[in-house]
C-alpha positions as CSV (number, residue, x, y, z in Angstrom):
1,X,-10.1,7.7,6.0
2,X,-10.9,11.2,7.1
3,X,-7.8,12.4,5.0
4,X,-8.9,10.7,1.9
5,X,-12.3,12.7,2.1
6,X,-10.8,15.3,3.0
7,X,-8.2,15.4,0.7
8,X,-10.9,13.5,-2.3
9,X,-13.7,14.9,-1.3
10,X,-15.6,11.8,-3.0
11,X,-19.2,12.5,-3.9
12,X,-21.9,9.6,-2.7
13,X,-21.9,6.5,-5.4
14,X,-18.2,7.3,-6.1
15,X,-16.5,4.3,-7.8
16,X,-13.5,3.0,-5.7
17,X,-11.3,0.8,-6.1
18,X,-9.1,-0.2,-3.1
19,X,-5.9,-2.7,-4.3
20,X,-4.7,-4.9,-1.6
21,X,-7.5,-3.7,0.6
22,X,-10.8,-4.9,3.0
23,X,-14.4,-4.3,2.5
24,X,-14.1,-3.3,6.0
25,X,-12.3,-0.3,5.6
26,X,-15.2,1.2,3.7
27,X,-17.7,0.8,6.6
28,X,-19.4,3.3,8.6
29,X,-18.5,5.8,6.4
30,X,-20.1,9.4,5.7
31,X,-21.1,9.0,1.9
32,X,-22.3,5.9,0.1
33,X,-19.8,4.9,-2.2
34,X,-19.3,2.1,-4.8
35,X,-16.6,0.2,-3.7
36,X,-14.4,-2.9,-5.0
37,X,-11.8,-4.3,-3.7
38,X,-8.8,-6.1,-5.2
39,X,-6.5,-9.0,-3.7
40,X,-4.5,-11.7,-5.0
41,X,-7.1,-14.3,-2.7
42,X,-10.4,-13.9,-2.0
43,X,-11.6,-11.9,1.0
44,X,-15.0,-12.0,2.8
45,X,-17.2,-9.7,1.0
46,X,-19.4,-7.1,3.0
47,X,-22.5,-4.9,2.2
48,X,-20.2,-1.9,2.0
49,X,-18.0,-3.4,-0.7
50,X,-17.9,-6.6,-3.7
51,X,-14.4,-8.3,-3.7
52,X,-12.4,-9.2,-6.8
53,X,-9.4,-11.4,-7.2
54,X,-6.5,-9.9,-9.2
55,X,-3.6,-8.8,-9.6
56,X,-2.5,-4.8,-8.8
57,X,0.4,-5.4,-10.9
58,X,-1.9,-6.3,-14.3
59,X,-5.6,-5.1,-13.3
60,X,-8.5,-6.3,-15.9
61,X,-9.8,-2.8,-15.8
62,X,-10.1,0.0,-19.0
63,X,-8.4,3.2,-18.4
64,X,-10.2,5.6,-15.7
65,X,-12.7,2.9,-15.1
66,X,-12.4,4.4,-11.4
67,X,-13.4,7.4,-9.6
68,X,-10.9,6.6,-6.9
69,X,-7.7,4.3,-6.8
70,X,-6.5,3.6,-3.4
71,X,-4.3,2.0,-1.9
72,X,-2.7,1.6,1.1
73,X,0.3,-0.2,2.3
74,X,0.5,-2.3,-0.8
75,X,3.4,-1.2,-2.9
76,X,5.7,-1.7,-0.9
77,X,4.9,-5.3,-1.0
78,X,4.9,-6.1,-4.4
79,X,8.6,-7.2,-4.8
80,X,11.1,-5.3,-7.0
81,X,11.3,-1.9,-7.8
82,X,10.2,-3.4,-11.4
83,X,7.0,-4.3,-9.9
84,X,6.1,-1.0,-8.0
85,X,7.1,0.4,-11.0
86,X,4.4,-1.5,-12.7
87,X,1.7,-1.4,-9.7
88,X,2.0,2.3,-10.0
89,X,1.6,2.5,-13.8
90,X,-1.6,0.2,-13.4
91,X,-2.7,2.8,-10.5
92,X,-2.2,5.7,-12.4
93,X,-3.7,4.0,-15.6
94,X,-7.0,2.3,-14.0
95,X,-8.2,5.5,-11.2
96,X,-8.6,9.0,-12.1
97,X,-8.1,10.3,-8.7
98,X,-5.0,8.7,-6.7
99,X,-4.7,7.4,-3.3
100,X,-1.7,5.4,-2.6
101,X,-0.2,4.9,0.9
102,X,3.3,3.3,2.2
103,X,5.6,3.4,5.0
104,X,8.3,5.5,5.0
105,X,11.3,3.7,4.6
106,X,13.6,6.3,6.2
107,X,11.2,6.1,9.7
108,X,13.2,4.3,12.0
109,X,10.4,2.0,12.8
110,X,10.0,-1.2,10.3
111,X,6.2,-1.9,10.5
112,X,6.1,-5.1,9.2
113,X,9.0,-6.2,11.6
114,X,8.1,-4.4,15.0
115,X,11.5,-3.6,15.2
116,X,13.6,-0.6,14.8
117,X,16.0,0.2,12.3
118,X,16.7,-3.2,11.2
119,X,15.4,-1.9,7.7
120,X,18.7,-0.1,7.4
121,X,20.9,-3.2,7.1
122,X,22.1,-4.9,4.1
123,X,20.2,-7.7,3.0
124,X,22.8,-10.6,4.3
125,X,22.2,-9.0,7.8
126,X,18.8,-9.0,7.6
127,X,18.6,-12.3,6.9
128,X,20.5,-13.5,10.1
129,X,18.5,-11.0,11.9
130,X,15.0,-11.7,11.4
131,X,14.3,-14.8,13.1
132,X,15.8,-14.3,16.8
133,X,16.4,-10.5,16.8
134,X,13.0,-8.6,15.2
135,X,9.3,-8.8,17.6
136,X,7.8,-10.6,14.3
137,X,10.4,-13.2,14.8
138,X,10.9,-13.8,17.8
139,X,6.3,-14.1,17.6
140,X,6.0,-16.1,14.6
141,X,9.3,-18.3,14.5
142,X,9.5,-18.0,10.6
143,X,11.2,-21.0,8.7
144,X,14.7,-19.4,6.2
145,X,12.3,-20.4,3.3
146,X,10.0,-17.3,4.8
147,X,12.4,-14.9,5.8
148,X,13.6,-15.4,2.5
149,X,10.5,-14.8,1.1
150,X,9.7,-11.8,3.4
151,X,13.0,-10.1,2.1
152,X,11.9,-10.5,-1.6
153,X,8.3,-9.5,-1.3
154,X,8.9,-5.7,1.1
155,X,10.7,-3.5,-0.8
156,X,10.0,0.0,1.7
157,X,10.1,3.4,-0.4
158,X,11.5,6.5,-0.1
159,X,10.3,10.2,-1.2
160,X,12.2,10.5,-3.9
161,X,11.1,7.1,-5.5
162,X,7.7,7.7,-4.7
163,X,7.8,11.0,-6.8
164,X,9.1,9.2,-9.4
165,X,6.1,6.4,-9.7
166,X,3.8,9.0,-9.6
167,X,5.3,11.9,-11.0
168,X,1.5,13.4,-11.8
169,X,0.6,13.3,-8.1
170,X,1.3,15.4,-5.1
171,X,3.4,13.3,-2.7
172,X,2.3,13.9,1.3
173,X,4.1,13.1,4.3
174,X,2.2,11.9,7.1
175,X,5.1,12.8,9.8
176,X,5.6,10.9,13.4
177,X,7.6,13.2,15.9
178,X,8.5,15.3,13.2
179,X,9.8,12.7,11.3
180,X,8.6,10.9,7.8
181,X,6.0,8.1,8.6
182,X,4.4,7.4,5.3
183,X,4.0,8.9,2.1
184,X,0.8,9.8,-0.3
185,X,0.7,9.7,-3.6
186,X,-2.6,11.8,-4.4
187,X,-4.1,12.6,-7.4
188,X,-7.0,14.5,-8.1
189,X,-9.6,15.1,-11.1
């Protein structure tokens, strides 16, 4: 949140749409913002943000209706490359300023599975390994169907893809030990 505040410098009362986020993210900020969270399912309300149910790939808001469109680690969960294009286009349409973050595909650790290098394997091998050779698989013991759902849902992005999805944004690379850990598409108005 410190990065968001320093890059976008929101003013008190700025309208923020947090796509796929949770109200508690917006607690205790040094500036009072008018925050709405948008999720596929209802999430608990908080005094710091109102919540709505909706789809980030087809938002029911007029163009430029929010001062800031914020989305943290969501775009990699919408499925196919075509769905990611829809999501990015909607984010760019609805927000005047943007902050869209996603884990970097090139990072050695797959953040959802908490396992190194697994995401570099083919889908065929991932399907075979996820249940018994990832932290997620060992802790949650997913069924074959849940493994298939995960593989259909999660698609990590590289920097070039982020640049193509957000051509009017600056792509900032967050690094860990010198390696790209995540990418953030930032557009200021």
